[in-house]
C-alpha positions as CSV (number, residue, x, y, z in Angstrom):
1,T,68.1,102.5,142.2
2,F,64.6,103.2,143.2
3,S,65.3,103.0,147.0
4,K,65.0,106.2,148.9
5,D,67.1,105.0,151.8
6,D,70.4,106.7,152.4
7,K,72.2,103.5,153.4
8,K,72.6,101.1,150.5
9,E,74.4,97.8,150.2
10,P,77.6,98.0,148.1
11,P,76.8,96.6,144.6
12,L,78.4,93.4,143.4
13,V,81.2,93.5,140.8
14,Y,79.1,92.8,137.7
15,D,80.3,92.3,134.2
16,D,79.6,90.2,131.1
17,S,82.0,87.4,131.9
18,A,79.5,84.9,133.3
19,F,76.9,85.8,130.6
20,M,79.5,85.1,127.9
21,F,80.4,81.7,129.3
22,F,76.7,80.9,129.7
23,A,75.8,82.0,126.2
24,L,78.8,80.1,124.8
25,T,77.6,76.9,126.5
26,C,74.1,77.2,125.2
27,M,75.2,77.8,121.7
28,C,77.5,74.8,121.7
29,I,74.7,72.6,123.1
30,V,72.5,73.6,120.1
31,A,75.2,73.8,117.4
32,I,77.0,70.5,117.9
33,P,74.1,68.0,117.6
34,S,72.4,70.1,114.9
35,T,75.6,70.1,112.8
36,Y,76.0,66.4,113.3
37,F,72.5,65.5,112.0
38,Y,72.8,68.1,109.2
39,V,76.0,66.7,107.9
40,K,74.8,63.1,108.3
41,A,71.7,63.9,106.3
42,L,73.8,65.5,103.5
43,L,76.3,62.7,103.2
44,F,74.2,59.6,103.8
45,G,70.6,60.8,103.3
46,V,67.5,60.5,105.6
47,E,66.3,57.0,106.4
48,E,62.6,56.4,105.6
49,G,60.3,53.5,106.0
50,A,59.3,51.1,108.8
51,P,61.4,50.5,111.9
52,R,63.7,47.5,112.0
53,K,62.9,46.2,115.5
54,S,59.9,45.8,117.7
55,K,59.5,47.5,121.1
56,D,60.9,44.4,122.8
57,G,64.0,44.5,120.6
58,H,63.2,41.6,118.3
59,P,63.9,42.0,114.5
60,L,60.9,42.5,112.3
61,K,60.1,40.0,109.6
62,V,59.4,41.9,106.4
63,C,57.9,40.9,103.2
64,T,60.5,40.4,100.5
65,S,58.2,40.6,97.5
66,A,59.0,43.1,94.8
67,T,55.6,44.8,95.2
68,A,56.4,45.6,98.8
69,Q,59.9,46.8,98.0
70,K,58.7,49.0,95.2
71,H,56.4,51.1,97.5
72,N,59.1,51.5,100.2
73,I,57.1,49.6,102.8
74,T,59.7,47.2,104.1
75,S,62.9,48.7,102.8
76,R,64.6,51.6,104.6
77,K,65.4,53.9,101.8
78,R,67.8,56.7,102.2
79,Q,67.1,59.9,100.3
80,R,69.4,62.9,100.1
81,Q,67.4,66.1,100.3
82,F,68.6,69.3,98.7
83,G,66.3,72.2,98.6
84,L,65.5,75.7,100.0
85,E,65.0,74.3,103.5
86,T,68.4,72.6,103.5
87,V,70.1,75.8,102.4
88,I,68.4,77.9,105.1
89,K,69.4,75.4,107.7
90,G,73.0,75.5,106.5
91,L,73.1,79.3,106.6
92,L,71.7,79.3,110.1
93,L,74.3,76.8,111.3
94,V,77.1,78.8,109.7
95,G,76.0,82.0,111.4
96,L,75.7,80.2,114.7
97,W,79.3,78.9,114.5
98,L,80.6,82.3,113.6
99,L,78.9,83.7,116.7
100,I,80.5,80.9,118.8
101,A,83.9,81.7,117.3
102,Y,83.5,85.4,118.1
103,T,82.5,84.7,121.7
104,W,85.3,82.2,122.2
105,E,87.9,84.6,120.9
106,S,86.6,87.4,123.1
107,V,86.9,85.2,126.2
108,R,90.2,83.7,125.2
109,E,92.0,87.0,124.5
110,G,90.8,88.5,127.8
111,A,88.6,91.2,126.3
112,I,85.9,90.0,128.6
113,N,87.1,87.8,131.4
114,V,86.4,87.0,135.0
115,K,87.8,89.8,137.1
116,G,90.3,89.0,139.8
117,F,91.7,91.3,142.5
118,D,95.0,92.9,141.4
119,P,95.6,96.2,143.2
120,F,98.3,97.3,140.8
121,D,96.0,96.7,137.8
122,I,93.1,98.4,139.6
123,L,95.1,101.6,140.4
124,D,96.8,101.4,137.0
125,V,100.3,101.6,138.4
126,A,103.5,99.5,137.9
127,T,104.3,96.8,140.3
128,D,107.5,98.7,141.5
129,A,105.7,102.0,142.1
130,D,106.5,103.9,145.3
131,D,104.0,105.3,147.9
132,G,103.8,108.6,146.2
133,Q,102.8,107.2,142.8
134,I,100.3,104.9,144.5
135,K,98.7,107.9,146.4
136,K,98.6,110.0,143.3
137,A,96.9,107.2,141.3
138,Y,94.4,106.7,144.1
139,R,93.4,110.3,144.3
140,R,93.0,110.5,140.5
141,M,90.9,107.4,140.2
142,S,88.8,107.9,143.3
143,K,87.9,111.4,142.1
144,K,86.9,109.9,138.7
145,Y,84.7,107.1,140.1
146,H,83.4,108.7,143.3
147,P,79.6,108.0,143.9
148,D,78.8,111.6,144.5
149,L,80.1,112.5,141.0
150,N,78.4,109.5,139.4
151,P,74.9,109.3,140.9
152,N,72.7,106.2,140.0
153,D,75.7,104.4,138.5
154,P,76.2,101.1,140.3
155,Q,79.2,100.2,138.1
156,A,81.1,103.4,139.2
157,E,80.3,102.7,142.8
158,A,81.6,99.2,142.6
159,T,84.8,100.4,140.9
160,F,85.2,103.0,143.7
161,I,85.0,100.3,146.3
162,R,87.6,98.2,144.5
163,I,89.9,101.2,144.2
164,A,89.7,101.8,148.0
165,K,90.5,98.1,148.7
166,A,93.4,98.2,146.3
167,Y,94.9,101.3,148.0
168,A,94.5,99.7,151.4
169,A,96.2,96.5,150.2
170,L,99.2,98.5,149.1
171,T,99.5,101.0,152.1
172,D,97.9,99.4,155.2
173,D,100.0,96.7,156.8
174,V,97.2,94.4,157.9
175,A,95.4,94.7,154.5
176,K,98.8,94.1,152.7
177,A,99.4,91.0,154.7
178,N,96.0,89.6,154.0
179,Y,96.5,90.3,150.3
180,E,99.9,88.6,150.2
181,K,98.5,85.6,152.1
182,Y,94.9,85.2,150.8
183,G,94.9,87.4,147.6
184,N,92.3,89.7,149.2
185,P,92.8,92.7,151.6
186,D,89.8,91.6,153.6
187,G,91.3,88.2,154.4
188,P,89.9,84.8,153.6
189,V,86.5,85.1,151.9
190,Q,84.1,82.8,150.1
191,M,84.1,82.7,146.3
192,K,81.3,84.7,144.7
193,L,79.7,83.7,141.4
194,A,78.3,86.3,139.0
195,I,74.8,85.9,137.4
196,G,74.9,84.8,133.8
197,L,73.0,87.8,132.5
198,P,74.2,90.7,130.4
199,S,75.4,93.8,132.3
200,F,73.1,96.2,130.6
201,L,70.3,94.9,132.8
202,M,71.8,96.8,135.7
203,S,72.1,100.1,133.9
204,D,69.8,102.8,135.1
205,E,69.1,104.1,131.7
206,H,67.8,100.7,130.5
207,Q,65.5,100.0,133.4
208,I,62.4,101.6,132.0
209,Y,62.7,99.5,128.8
210,I,63.3,96.3,130.7
211,I,60.2,97.0,132.8
212,I,58.1,97.6,129.7
213,V,59.4,94.4,128.1
214,F,58.8,92.4,131.3
215,Y,55.2,93.5,131.7
216,T,54.4,93.2,128.0
217,M,55.6,89.6,128.2
218,L,53.8,88.9,131.5
219,L,50.5,90.7,130.8
220,F,50.1,90.3,127.0
221,V,52.4,87.8,125.2
222,I,52.1,84.9,127.7
223,P,48.3,85.2,128.1
224,V,47.8,85.4,124.4
225,L,49.9,82.4,123.8
226,A,48.2,80.4,126.5
227,I,44.7,81.3,125.2
228,S,45.7,80.5,121.6
229,Y,47.1,77.2,122.7
230,Y,43.9,76.3,124.6
231,Q,41.6,77.5,121.8
232,H,43.6,75.3,119.4
233,H,43.8,72.2,121.5
234,K,40.2,72.2,122.8
235,Q,39.2,71.2,119.3
236,F,40.9,67.8,119.6
237,A,40.1,64.7,121.6
238,S,42.6,62.6,123.5
239,N,43.1,60.4,120.4
240,G,44.1,63.4,118.3
241,L,40.9,63.6,116.3
242,Y,38.7,66.7,116.0
243,M,35.8,66.8,118.5
244,E,33.6,67.6,115.5
245,T,34.6,64.3,113.9
246,L,33.6,62.3,117.0
247,R,30.3,64.1,117.3
248,Y,29.6,63.5,113.7
249,L,30.4,59.8,113.9
250,G,28.5,59.3,117.1
251,S,25.3,60.7,115.6
252,N,25.5,58.8,112.4
253,I,26.7,55.3,113.3
254,N,23.9,52.7,113.9
255,D,23.4,49.0,113.6
256,K,20.6,48.9,111.1
257,S,22.6,46.8,108.6
258,P,25.4,44.2,109.1
259,T,27.2,45.8,106.2
260,F,26.8,49.4,107.5
261,G,30.5,50.0,107.7
262,M,31.3,49.0,104.2
263,Q,28.3,50.9,102.7
264,K,28.5,54.1,104.9
265,G,32.2,54.1,105.7
266,P,33.5,56.0,102.6
267,E,30.9,58.8,103.3
268,L,31.7,59.0,107.0
269,L,35.4,59.2,106.2
270,A,35.0,61.8,103.4
271,C,32.8,64.0,105.7
272,S,35.1,63.9,108.7
273,A,36.7,67.1,109.9
274,E,40.2,65.8,109.1
275,S,39.3,65.0,105.5
276,R,37.6,68.4,105.0
277,Y,40.3,70.5,106.7
278,L,43.5,68.7,105.5
279,T,42.5,68.3,101.9
280,D,41.9,71.1,99.3
281,L,39.2,71.4,96.8
282,H,40.5,71.5,93.2
283,P,38.0,72.9,90.8
284,G,40.4,72.3,87.9
285,E,40.2,68.5,88.6
286,E,36.4,68.4,88.0
287,Q,36.9,66.5,84.8
288,E,38.9,63.8,86.5
289,I,36.3,63.6,89.3
290,A,33.5,63.2,86.7
291,R,35.5,60.4,85.1
292,L,35.8,58.6,88.4
293,E,32.1,59.0,89.0
294,K,31.4,57.1,85.8
295,E,33.9,54.3,86.5
296,V,33.3,53.6,90.2
297,T,30.3,51.8,91.6
298,Q,28.5,53.5,94.5
299,H,26.9,50.8,96.6
300,K,25.2,53.5,98.7
301,R,24.9,56.9,97.2
302,M,26.1,59.9,99.1
303,D,23.5,62.2,100.6
304,P,22.9,65.0,97.9
305,R,22.5,67.6,100.6
306,I,26.0,66.8,101.9
307,E,27.4,67.0,98.3
308,Q,25.9,70.4,97.8
309,A,27.0,71.8,101.2
310,F,30.5,70.3,101.2
311,P,32.0,69.9,97.7
312,I,35.2,68.8,99.3
313,A,33.4,65.8,100.8
314,R,32.1,64.8,97.3
315,Q,35.6,64.9,95.9
316,N,37.0,62.8,98.8
317,H,34.2,60.3,98.5
318,R,34.9,59.7,94.8
319,V,38.7,59.4,95.5
320,L,38.1,56.8,98.2
321,L,35.8,54.7,96.0
322,A,38.4,54.8,93.3
323,H,41.0,53.5,95.8
324,L,38.7,50.7,97.0
325,Q,37.9,49.5,93.5
326,R,41.4,50.0,92.2
327,V,40.4,52.5,89.6
328,P,43.6,54.4,88.5
329,I,43.6,58.1,89.3
330,K,45.3,60.1,86.5
331,S,45.7,63.3,88.5
332,A,48.8,63.7,90.6
333,V,47.0,66.3,92.7
334,L,44.2,63.9,93.6
335,E,46.7,61.1,94.3
336,R,48.2,63.3,97.0
337,E,44.8,64.0,98.4
338,R,44.1,60.2,98.4
339,D,47.3,59.6,100.4
340,V,46.2,62.2,103.0
341,L,42.9,60.5,103.3
342,L,44.4,57.1,103.8
343,T,46.9,58.4,106.3
344,N,44.1,59.8,108.5
345,S,41.8,56.8,108.0
346,V,43.7,54.8,110.6
347,R,42.7,57.0,113.5
348,I,39.2,57.7,112.2
349,T,38.3,54.1,111.5
350,T,39.6,53.2,115.0
351,S,37.1,55.6,116.4
352,M,34.4,54.1,114.3
353,V,35.1,50.6,115.6
354,E,35.3,51.9,119.2
355,I,32.0,53.7,119.0
356,A,30.2,50.6,117.6
357,S,31.9,48.5,120.3
358,M,30.8,50.8,123.1
359,H,27.2,50.3,121.9
360,E,27.7,46.5,121.9
361,W,27.0,46.4,118.2
362,F,29.3,43.5,117.2
363,A,28.1,43.2,113.6
364,C,28.6,47.0,113.1
365,A,32.1,46.9,114.6
366,V,33.1,44.0,112.4
367,S,31.7,45.9,109.3
368,F,33.9,48.9,110.2
369,L,36.9,46.6,110.5
370,D,36.0,45.2,107.1
371,F,36.0,48.8,105.8
372,R,39.4,49.5,107.5
373,R,41.2,46.5,106.0
374,S,39.5,47.2,102.6
375,L,41.3,50.6,102.7
376,V,44.6,48.9,103.6
377,Q,44.3,46.3,100.8
378,A,42.3,48.3,98.3
379,L,39.3,45.9,98.2
380,D,35.7,46.6,97.4
381,M,32.7,44.9,99.0
382,K,32.4,42.3,96.3
383,S,36.2,41.8,95.8
384,S,37.7,38.3,96.3
385,P,40.0,38.0,99.4
386,L,42.5,36.5,97.0
387,M,43.0,39.9,95.5
388,Q,45.4,40.6,98.4
389,V,47.9,38.2,96.9
390,P,50.5,39.9,94.7
391,H,49.8,39.9,90.9
392,F,46.3,38.4,91.3
393,T,43.5,39.8,89.1
394,P,39.7,39.0,89.3
395,E,40.2,36.5,86.5
396,I,43.0,34.6,88.3
397,A,41.0,34.6,91.5
398,Q,38.2,32.8,89.8
399,Q,40.5,30.2,88.4
400,V,42.0,29.3,91.7
401,P,40.1,26.4,93.3
402,E,40.5,27.9,96.9
403,K,38.1,30.8,97.2
404,E,39.4,31.8,100.7
405,I,42.8,33.2,101.2
406,E,43.6,31.1,104.3
407,A,42.7,27.9,102.3
408,F,45.0,29.1,99.5
409,L,47.9,29.6,101.9
410,K,47.3,26.4,103.8
411,S,47.1,24.3,100.6
412,D,49.7,21.5,100.2
413,A,50.0,22.3,96.5
414,A,53.2,24.0,95.6
415,I,53.1,27.6,94.4
416,D,54.3,26.9,90.8
417,K,52.9,27.0,87.3
418,K,51.3,23.6,87.7
419,R,48.8,25.0,90.2
420,P,45.4,26.1,88.7
421,G,45.4,29.8,87.9
422,L,49.2,30.3,88.1
423,S,50.2,28.8,84.7
424,K,50.7,32.2,83.1
425,M,52.8,33.6,86.1
426,S,56.4,34.4,85.5
427,D,59.1,33.1,87.9
428,D,59.5,36.5,89.5
429,Q,55.8,36.7,90.1
430,L,55.7,33.3,91.7
431,M,58.6,34.3,94.0
432,D,56.5,37.3,95.1
433,I,53.5,35.0,95.9
434,R,55.8,32.7,97.9
435,A,57.2,35.7,99.8
436,F,53.6,36.8,100.6
437,A,52.6,33.4,101.7
438,D,55.6,33.2,104.0
439,H,54.9,36.7,105.4
440,A,51.1,36.5,105.9
441,S,50.3,36.1,109.6
442,L,48.2,33.0,110.0
443,V,47.6,32.6,113.8
444,D,46.8,29.8,116.2
445,M,44.2,30.8,118.8
446,Q,43.8,29.4,122.3
447,V,41.2,30.4,124.9
448,K,41.1,29.6,128.6
449,A,38.4,30.7,131.1
450,D,39.0,30.5,134.9
451,T,38.8,32.4,138.1
452,E,42.2,33.5,139.5
453,G,43.0,31.6,142.7
454,E,40.1,29.2,142.4
455,S,39.6,25.7,140.9
456,E,35.9,26.3,140.1
457,I,33.8,29.2,138.9
458,A,31.0,30.3,141.1
459,E,28.4,33.1,141.0
460,T,29.7,36.6,141.7
461,D,33.2,35.6,140.5
462,V,35.3,37.5,138.1
463,V,36.0,35.2,135.2
464,T,39.2,35.8,133.3
465,I,39.2,34.7,129.7
466,T,42.7,34.5,128.5
467,V,43.2,34.7,124.7
468,T,46.6,33.7,123.3
469,L,47.5,34.2,119.6
470,T,50.5,32.6,118.1
471,R,51.8,33.8,114.7
472,K,52.7,30.6,112.9
473,N,54.8,32.3,110.3
474,L,57.3,33.7,112.8
475,K,60.2,31.9,114.4
476,E,61.3,32.3,118.0
477,G,62.8,35.7,118.6
478,E,61.1,37.3,115.5
479,A,58.4,40.0,115.4
480,M,55.8,40.8,112.8
481,G,56.8,43.5,110.3
482,P,54.5,45.8,108.2
483,V,51.7,44.1,106.3
484,H,51.8,43.6,102.6
485,A,49.8,46.6,101.5
486,P,51.3,48.1,98.3
487,H,48.2,50.3,97.7
488,F,48.3,51.9,101.1
489,A,49.9,55.3,101.7
490,Q,52.2,54.4,104.6
491,P,53.6,51.4,106.5
492,K,50.8,49.6,108.3
493,F,51.3,47.2,111.2
494,E,48.5,44.7,111.9
495,E,46.3,44.9,114.9
496,W,44.0,42.2,116.3
497,W,40.6,43.1,117.9
498,V,39.4,40.5,120.4
499,Y,35.7,40.4,121.2
500,L,33.7,38.4,123.7
501,T,30.2,37.8,122.5
502,D,27.1,35.9,123.6
503,R,26.7,32.9,121.4
504,R,22.9,33.4,121.1
505,D,22.5,37.1,120.3
506,Q,26.1,38.1,119.2
507,V,26.3,41.1,121.5
508,A,29.8,42.6,122.0
509,M,30.2,42.2,125.7
510,Y,33.9,43.0,126.0
511,F,36.6,43.9,123.6
512,E,40.4,44.4,123.6
513,K,42.8,45.6,121.0
514,I,46.2,43.9,120.6
515,T,48.9,46.0,119.0
516,S,51.9,43.9,120.0
517,L,54.1,42.6,117.1
518,E,55.6,39.7,119.0
519,R,55.2,36.1,118.0
520,V,53.0,35.2,121.0
521,V,50.5,37.9,122.1
522,E,47.9,37.7,124.9
523,A,44.7,39.5,125.8
524,K,42.6,39.1,129.0
525,L,38.9,39.7,129.1
526,R,37.3,39.9,132.5
527,L,33.7,39.0,133.0
528,Q,31.7,39.6,136.2
529,M,29.2,36.9,136.9
530,G,26.0,38.0,138.6
531,R,24.4,36.6,141.7
532,G,22.1,33.8,140.8
533,Q,23.7,33.4,137.4
534,V,24.5,29.7,137.6
535,G,24.5,26.9,135.0
536,K,26.3,26.4,131.7
537,M,27.6,29.6,130.1
538,M,28.2,29.7,126.3
539,F,30.3,32.5,124.9
540,R,32.3,33.0,121.7
541,V,35.7,34.8,121.4
542,H,36.5,36.4,118.1
543,A,39.9,37.5,116.9
544,I,39.6,39.9,114.0
545,C,42.6,41.2,111.9
546,D,42.4,44.8,110.8
547,S,44.9,44.5,107.9
548,Y,44.0,41.3,106.1
549,V,40.7,39.9,104.9
550,G,40.0,36.3,105.7
551,F,42.4,35.7,108.6
552,D,39.8,36.0,111.4
553,K,39.4,33.4,114.1
554,Y,36.8,32.4,116.7
555,V,36.6,29.9,119.5
556,D,33.6,28.8,121.5
557,V,34.0,29.0,125.3
558,D,31.8,26.9,127.6
559,F,32.1,26.7,131.3
560,M,29.9,25.9,134.3
561,V,29.0,28.4,137.0
562,L,28.2,26.9,140.4
563,S,26.3,28.4,143.3
564,E,28.3,29.6,146.3
565,E,27.1,26.6,148.3
566,K,28.1,24.0,145.8
567,A,31.4,25.6,145.2
568,G,32.1,25.6,148.9
569,R,32.9,29.2,149.1
570,Q,33.2,30.5,152.7
571,T,33.9,33.9,153.9
572,V,37.4,33.8,155.3
573,I,38.5,36.6,157.7
574,H,42.2,36.8,157.7
575,K,44.2,37.1,160.8
576,E,45.6,40.5,159.7
577,D,42.0,41.8,159.3
578,Q,41.1,40.6,162.8
579,E,44.1,42.4,164.3
580,L,43.0,45.6,162.7
581,D,39.9,45.5,165.0
582,M,42.2,45.7,168.0
583,H,43.6,49.0,167.0
584,P,41.6,52.3,167.5
585,T,40.3,54.1,164.5
586,L,41.4,57.6,163.6
587,F,38.3,59.1,165.2
588,Q,38.8,57.0,168.4
589,S,42.4,58.1,168.6
590,F,41.3,61.7,168.3
591,L,38.9,61.3,171.2
592,G,41.4,59.3,173.2
593,L,39.2,56.2,173.2
594,G,40.2,52.5,172.9
595,P,39.1,50.2,170.1
596,E,36.1,48.9,172.2
597,E,35.0,52.2,173.7
598,D,32.6,54.5,172.0
599,S,30.7,57.5,173.4
600,S,27.7,56.9,171.2
601,D,27.4,53.4,172.6
602,D,27.5,54.7,176.1
603,E,24.7,57.1,175.4
604,A,22.6,54.5,173.6
605,D,23.1,51.8,176.2
606,P,23.6,53.4,179.6
607,K,24.8,51.2,182.5
608,P,21.9,49.7,184.5
609,K,21.4,51.0,188.0
610,T,21.9,48.8,191.1
611,L,18.7,47.1,192.1
612,G,17.5,47.1,195.7
613,K,17.0,44.0,197.8
614,K,13.3,43.7,197.1
615,A,13.7,44.4,193.5
616,A,16.4,41.7,193.3
617,E,14.2,39.2,195.0
618,S,11.2,40.0,192.8
619,S,13.4,39.7,189.7
620,S,14.7,36.3,190.9
621,D,11.2,35.2,191.6
622,D,10.1,36.3,188.1
623,S,13.0,34.3,186.5
624,D,12.0,31.2,188.4
625,D,8.3,31.5,187.7
626,S,8.5,32.1,184.0
627,S,5.3,30.2,183.4
628,D,3.2,32.9,185.3
629,D,3.8,35.7,182.8
630,D,0.2,37.0,182.6
631,S,-0.1,37.3,186.4
632,E,3.3,39.1,186.6
633,E,2.1,41.6,183.9
634,S,-1.1,42.4,185.9
635,D,1.0,42.9,189.1
636,D,3.2,45.3,187.3
637,D,0.2,47.3,186.1
638,D,-1.2,47.5,189.7
639,D,2.2,48.7,191.0
640,D,2.2,51.4,188.3
641,E,-1.3,52.6,189.3
642,E,-0.3,52.7,193.0
643,E,2.7,54.8,192.1
644,E,0.6,57.2,190.1
645,E,-1.9,57.6,193.0
646,E,1.0,58.3,195.4
647,E,2.4,61.0,193.1
648,E,-1.1,62.7,192.7
649,S,-1.5,62.8,196.5
650,K,1.9,64.3,197.0
651,G,1.1,66.9,194.3
652,K,-2.2,67.9,196.2
653,K,-0.3,68.3,199.5
654,K,2.2,70.6,197.8
655,S,-0.5,72.7,196.3
656,K,-2.3,73.0,199.7
657,K,0.9,74.2,201.3
């Protein structure tokens, strides 16, 4: 349309047929699966809860206690949801199916279809029309769609070309024969496909609007969306936390106290950016917050300046302390805020542990893991580990002779009313305790240290310490399900943090996180031995559970490191490496040199000149009489002086001339 050339290519036959088929396909791709999931959710509900299988396809072993079932941790509960969102989705689906029906009906009835070449239909004459009727229809339609009478109308020009071809197919003998044989007056031609876009894009009267929309999208909408996306996502780190949270944690975490995580953890979590941005301050709940302040015990008081600057942090801090000390919250609003805090605590506490581990603060990292599993099990600093057992109270925990939970679970005494502390338990409560004991993951830990491919460990070797954990409560082919945590806000799967420490100073040298739920899991810690570091090495490997208190394990690892001479290590040059020296390098290939040729060597070590007869004799005499070195040096000096005098005399003669 904007071309100024007189000669233009004939426009393609362009209509809405391809666009209609394309639009119909796209709408069906969206409508069919959306309708399936919508109807499935209405009839059967939405499944919620933990998954049923591990990543390796093994079924998860779940806790069958009533406390776990009550909080929908292990059961997959189906809930039918009816609300405004469901109604809006239904109306949108109904409208989409009505649009699909209209499009399909239009295509089916032929209102908009793919155009074929029918000369009688194009000229609008009957199939038994004579030559006069055909010529009359041709003159009438060619005058109507002539390009000179319809400037800047590509559709009219395309129709005019079709009219001319239709007239030729009915009057010209060659064109008529081609049409009868090939269905086209031009003879056999390749099939042409139309573009799946609406025809109004080719209309001259719409071009200015299309250009405005195109440049608006290109120069304004897309850059604004890209900048907004970047501005939003630059606030987050790769682990999904706010950069502000990581900077705050990095500047406040230290190893001044072995219980730093338990004492300072609630404040760090309450002041994180996630806790401040994702929760709301509720002034109307001030009375409930004041009640919580009186009932909870603050082992380390929150900084008053933070409480004044961020009232939301003060509210979150009190809610977290109430959760840890199992103080009931009587406000439904604060309970929702507590669930938000606990949900975000998994990622935030992971960053706390990683920051402490990066600084090699083993005690600090363990204290943050203590804080994390205290959040999962709702335990305070001074709470007994037996409080993780269903239906246990502080009074019952004091009556039980085993003070550690592992000893309680390993005890040969049956879990019945005859056992001390369980006499007042009902049968259902005893069944819950047995279910917990069967589900709790007591592990067997094995550690092996070696150098891959070597029978002994020598200096400068990379020592691989392989840690294998076997969950004794699982059978072959089973995987570990969610932990028993009825006080936590969501299903929690256990993780094991493996640390390699020096037995003397307890420094976290290496660490690895195990997230696999399989029965047998493995972690490999690689330690680089230094040169001269020989003798007996004493390390300790710790396996710390992040979901249960009292299930941790450690194993001492001792091994001898020999010197390279005693270990018999020799530098072995493989045959393949020797063969590489026989091939020219890339630089030598570029210069056309062989593997043993080098221009720099030629310049540095030029070939010696051929010696004369006398020089050869003198050199042979010198080699034979090696004992007379001093006399030879003096003779050489005399020869040098004679040569200098001869050169001076020659120079004088030249100057005289």
